[in-house]
C-alpha positions as CSV (number, residue, x, y, z in Angstrom):
1,M,0.0,0.0,0.0
2,D,1.4,3.4,-0.9
3,R,1.6,6.4,1.4
4,N,-1.7,7.9,0.1
5,G,-3.5,4.6,0.5
6,F,-2.2,4.2,4.0
7,Q,-3.2,7.7,5.0
8,S,-6.7,7.1,3.5
9,A,-7.1,3.9,5.5
10,I,-6.1,5.7,8.7
11,H,-8.5,8.5,8.0
12,N,-11.5,6.1,7.3
13,Q,-10.9,4.0,10.4
14,Q,-13.1,4.9,13.3
15,S,-11.7,5.0,16.8
16,P,-13.3,2.9,19.6
17,I,-14.9,6.1,20.9
18,E,-16.4,7.0,17.5
19,N,-17.7,3.4,17.2
20,Q,-19.4,3.7,20.5
21,K,-20.9,7.0,19.6
22,S,-22.3,5.4,16.3
23,K,-23.8,2.5,18.2
24,T,-25.4,4.9,20.8
25,K,-26.8,7.0,18.0
26,N,-28.5,4.0,16.5
27,Q,-29.9,2.7,19.8
28,C,-33.5,2.9,20.7
29,P,-34.1,6.1,22.8
30,I,-36.5,4.2,25.0
31,C,-34.7,1.0,26.0
32,H,-31.1,2.1,24.9
33,G,-30.5,-1.3,23.2
34,S,-31.6,-3.5,26.2
35,G,-34.9,-4.5,24.6
36,W,-36.8,-3.7,27.8
37,A,-38.7,-0.6,28.9
38,R,-40.4,0.5,32.1
39,A,-44.0,-0.8,32.5
40,E,-46.8,1.2,34.0
41,V,-46.6,-0.7,37.2
42,E,-43.6,0.6,39.2
43,G,-40.7,-1.9,39.4
44,T,-41.8,-3.9,36.4
45,V,-40.6,-4.0,32.8
46,R,-42.1,-4.8,29.4
47,R,-40.8,-5.7,25.9
48,C,-39.8,-2.5,24.2
49,E,-41.7,-1.5,21.0
50,C,-38.5,-1.5,19.0
51,R,-38.0,-5.3,19.6
52,I,-41.6,-6.0,18.7
53,T,-41.2,-4.0,15.5
54,L,-38.0,-5.9,14.6
55,R,-39.7,-9.2,15.3
56,I,-42.6,-8.3,13.0
57,E,-40.2,-7.2,10.3
58,Q,-38.4,-10.5,10.5
59,L,-41.7,-12.4,10.4
60,L,-42.7,-10.6,7.2
61,A,-39.3,-11.2,5.7
62,N,-39.7,-14.9,6.4
63,A,-43.2,-15.2,5.1
64,R,-42.2,-15.5,1.4
65,I,-44.8,-13.0,0.2
66,P,-44.1,-12.3,-3.5
67,A,-43.2,-8.8,-4.3
68,R,-46.2,-8.4,-6.5
69,Y,-48.5,-8.9,-3.5
70,R,-46.6,-7.2,-0.7
71,N,-48.8,-4.1,-0.8
72,C,-52.1,-6.0,-0.8
73,E,-54.5,-4.8,1.9
74,I,-58.1,-5.6,2.5
75,D,-58.9,-1.9,2.1
76,T,-57.4,-1.8,-1.4
77,Y,-59.5,-4.8,-2.6
78,M,-62.2,-3.1,-4.6
79,P,-65.2,-5.4,-5.2
80,L,-67.0,-5.1,-8.5
81,N,-70.0,-7.3,-7.7
82,Q,-71.9,-8.8,-4.8
83,S,-69.8,-12.0,-4.5
84,Q,-66.7,-9.9,-4.2
85,K,-68.3,-7.7,-1.6
86,N,-69.3,-10.9,0.3
87,A,-65.7,-12.2,0.0
88,K,-64.3,-8.9,1.5
89,M,-66.9,-9.0,4.3
90,L,-66.0,-12.6,5.2
91,A,-62.3,-11.8,5.1
92,R,-62.9,-9.0,7.6
93,K,-65.0,-11.3,9.7
94,F,-62.1,-13.9,9.7
95,L,-59.8,-11.2,11.2
96,E,-62.3,-10.1,13.8
97,N,-62.5,-13.7,15.0
98,Y,-58.8,-14.5,14.8
99,P,-57.5,-16.6,16.4
100,P,-60.5,-19.0,15.8
101,L,-62.1,-19.9,19.1
102,D,-63.3,-23.3,17.9
103,E,-61.0,-26.3,18.2
104,K,-60.8,-27.0,14.5
105,G,-58.7,-23.9,13.6
106,R,-60.9,-23.2,10.6
107,G,-59.3,-21.3,7.8
108,L,-60.6,-20.2,4.4
109,L,-60.8,-21.6,0.9
110,F,-61.1,-18.9,-1.8
111,I,-62.2,-20.4,-5.1
112,G,-63.0,-18.6,-8.4
113,S,-61.7,-18.0,-11.8
114,C,-58.5,-16.2,-12.6
115,G,-58.1,-12.5,-11.7
116,V,-61.0,-12.1,-9.1
117,G,-58.7,-11.2,-6.2
118,K,-58.3,-14.5,-4.4
119,T,-54.6,-14.1,-3.7
120,H,-55.0,-10.4,-2.9
121,L,-57.4,-11.3,-0.1
122,A,-55.4,-14.3,1.1
123,V,-52.2,-12.2,1.4
124,S,-54.0,-9.4,3.1
125,L,-55.1,-11.8,5.8
126,L,-51.7,-13.2,6.2
127,K,-50.1,-9.8,6.5
128,H,-52.7,-8.7,9.1
129,V,-52.1,-11.8,11.2
130,I,-48.3,-11.2,11.2
131,M,-48.4,-7.4,11.8
132,Q,-51.4,-7.1,14.2
133,K,-51.2,-10.5,16.0
134,G,-47.5,-11.2,15.8
135,D,-48.1,-14.8,14.7
136,S,-45.8,-16.6,12.2
137,G,-47.1,-16.9,8.7
138,L,-46.0,-18.4,5.3
139,F,-47.0,-18.0,1.7
140,Y,-46.4,-20.7,-0.9
141,D,-47.6,-21.1,-4.4
142,F,-48.4,-24.8,-4.4
143,R,-46.5,-25.3,-7.7
144,D,-43.4,-23.7,-6.3
145,L,-43.6,-25.9,-3.2
146,L,-43.8,-29.0,-5.2
147,R,-40.8,-27.9,-7.3
148,E,-38.8,-27.2,-4.2
149,I,-39.6,-30.6,-2.8
150,Q,-38.7,-32.3,-6.1
151,S,-35.4,-30.5,-6.1
152,T,-34.4,-32.2,-2.9
153,W,-34.3,-35.5,-4.8
154,N,-31.2,-34.4,-6.7
155,S,-28.2,-36.2,-5.3
156,V,-26.2,-32.9,-5.0
157,S,-29.0,-31.1,-3.2
158,Q,-28.0,-29.6,0.2
159,T,-31.7,-29.4,1.4
160,S,-33.9,-32.3,2.5
161,E,-37.6,-32.6,1.9
162,L,-38.2,-32.3,5.6
163,E,-36.4,-28.9,5.7
164,I,-38.8,-27.7,3.0
165,L,-41.9,-29.0,4.7
166,R,-41.1,-28.1,8.3
167,P,-41.9,-24.3,8.0
168,V,-45.0,-25.3,6.0
169,M,-46.2,-27.4,8.9
170,D,-45.1,-25.1,11.7
171,A,-46.5,-21.7,10.5
172,K,-49.4,-20.5,12.6
173,V,-51.1,-19.4,9.4
174,L,-50.3,-20.8,5.9
175,V,-51.4,-19.4,2.6
176,L,-51.3,-22.2,0.0
177,D,-52.0,-20.5,-3.4
178,E,-53.2,-22.2,-6.5
179,L,-54.3,-25.5,-4.9
180,G,-55.0,-28.1,-7.6
181,A,-52.9,-26.3,-10.3
182,N,-50.6,-29.2,-10.8
183,K,-51.5,-32.3,-12.7
184,P,-53.1,-34.6,-10.1
185,T,-50.6,-37.5,-10.0
186,A,-50.4,-39.9,-7.1
187,W,-47.4,-38.1,-5.7
188,V,-49.1,-34.7,-5.9
189,R,-52.2,-36.1,-4.1
190,D,-50.0,-37.7,-1.5
191,T,-48.1,-34.4,-0.9
192,V,-51.4,-32.4,-0.7
193,A,-52.8,-35.0,1.7
194,H,-49.7,-34.9,3.9
195,I,-49.8,-31.1,4.2
196,I,-53.5,-30.9,4.8
197,N,-53.8,-33.7,7.2
198,S,-50.8,-32.5,9.3
199,R,-52.1,-29.0,9.6
200,Y,-55.6,-30.3,10.3
201,N,-54.4,-32.6,13.1
202,E,-52.4,-29.7,14.7
203,R,-55.3,-27.3,14.3
204,K,-53.3,-24.8,12.3
205,V,-55.1,-22.2,10.3
206,T,-54.7,-22.6,6.5
207,I,-55.9,-20.3,3.8
208,F,-56.2,-21.9,0.3
209,T,-56.9,-20.4,-3.1
210,S,-57.9,-22.3,-6.2
211,N,-59.1,-21.7,-9.7
212,F,-61.1,-24.9,-9.7
213,L,-64.7,-24.7,-8.6
214,D,-67.0,-27.2,-6.9
215,N,-69.7,-26.6,-9.5
216,P,-68.2,-25.2,-12.8
217,A,-70.5,-23.3,-15.0
218,K,-69.4,-25.2,-18.1
219,A,-70.0,-28.9,-18.5
220,G,-66.8,-31.0,-18.7
221,E,-64.7,-28.6,-16.7
222,E,-62.6,-30.2,-13.9
223,T,-63.7,-29.5,-10.3
224,L,-61.5,-29.1,-7.3
225,T,-62.5,-32.6,-6.3
226,D,-61.2,-33.9,-9.6
227,R,-57.9,-32.2,-8.9
228,I,-57.3,-33.3,-5.2
229,D,-59.8,-36.2,-4.8
230,A,-63.0,-36.5,-2.9
231,R,-61.4,-37.5,0.4
232,L,-59.3,-34.4,0.6
233,R,-62.1,-32.1,-0.6
234,S,-64.2,-33.5,2.2
235,R,-61.4,-32.6,4.7
236,L,-61.3,-29.1,3.4
237,Y,-65.0,-28.7,4.0
238,E,-64.2,-29.4,7.7
239,M,-61.1,-27.2,8.1
240,C,-62.1,-24.3,5.9
241,H,-65.0,-22.0,5.2
242,T,-65.4,-22.0,1.4
243,I,-65.8,-18.5,-0.3
244,E,-66.5,-18.5,-4.0
245,I,-65.6,-15.3,-5.8
246,K,-67.2,-14.5,-9.2
247,G,-66.3,-11.9,-11.8
248,D,-64.3,-11.1,-14.8
249,D,-60.5,-11.3,-14.9
250,F,-59.4,-8.0,-13.3
251,R,-56.0,-8.2,-14.9
252,Q,-57.5,-8.5,-18.4
253,E,-59.7,-5.5,-17.7
254,V,-56.7,-3.4,-16.6
255,E,-54.8,-4.5,-19.8
256,K,-57.8,-3.5,-22.0
257,A,-58.1,-0.1,-20.3
258,S,-54.3,0.5,-20.7
259,F,-54.5,-0.4,-24.4
260,R,-57.4,2.0,-25.0
261,F,-55.3,4.9,-23.6
């Protein structure tokens, strides 16, 4: 290192006192970095708000919410027909009653065609549970989950199937998007059954979305039962309240409007 470089390094290096000042500057003014603050009752302490905020931020970071949906809120879901109004109302009711008082831990199953806001509402609920209740939550597109599980079969993989599934089983609230989207092979059905049954037995809240209806309008269209089998559909009736959302594809309407202008 030449003389100029050496002098620059000396200039940029902080002294221990400066380091301490920097740490003090970044500390919470309430708890001063201890994580504890005085409670209302004299002689007692409580968790400082800064630690609660940090925990919520970490829970959100771990929730795997896709960037496209991170700004979704119930208030920004704009219903265009009665079924969408009902869906929004039932979503709010779910939050009012969370955590569920019954022993079944009932979740929700949003079904409907593409672009009616199923994922928007599901993510809104997940975010609320994390931010307002401080519970752990997780989002997974079911197709991505299956691909991640399959990737563990590779001999060079550093991840096991159990490591992929553990957070799916442990999350207080799980959003499983696009249920039934994959071709219903025996392995897919077994994987769906394992997830659903495990969370059902542990009374964990699960929110599903699916493009497959129970009673399609067109003859010959596959039903959700066709995609996951009758036994699992029956289980979903018990562990979830089914909400069918009707309407046109909102994304297509936005695209048409953009094209006109």
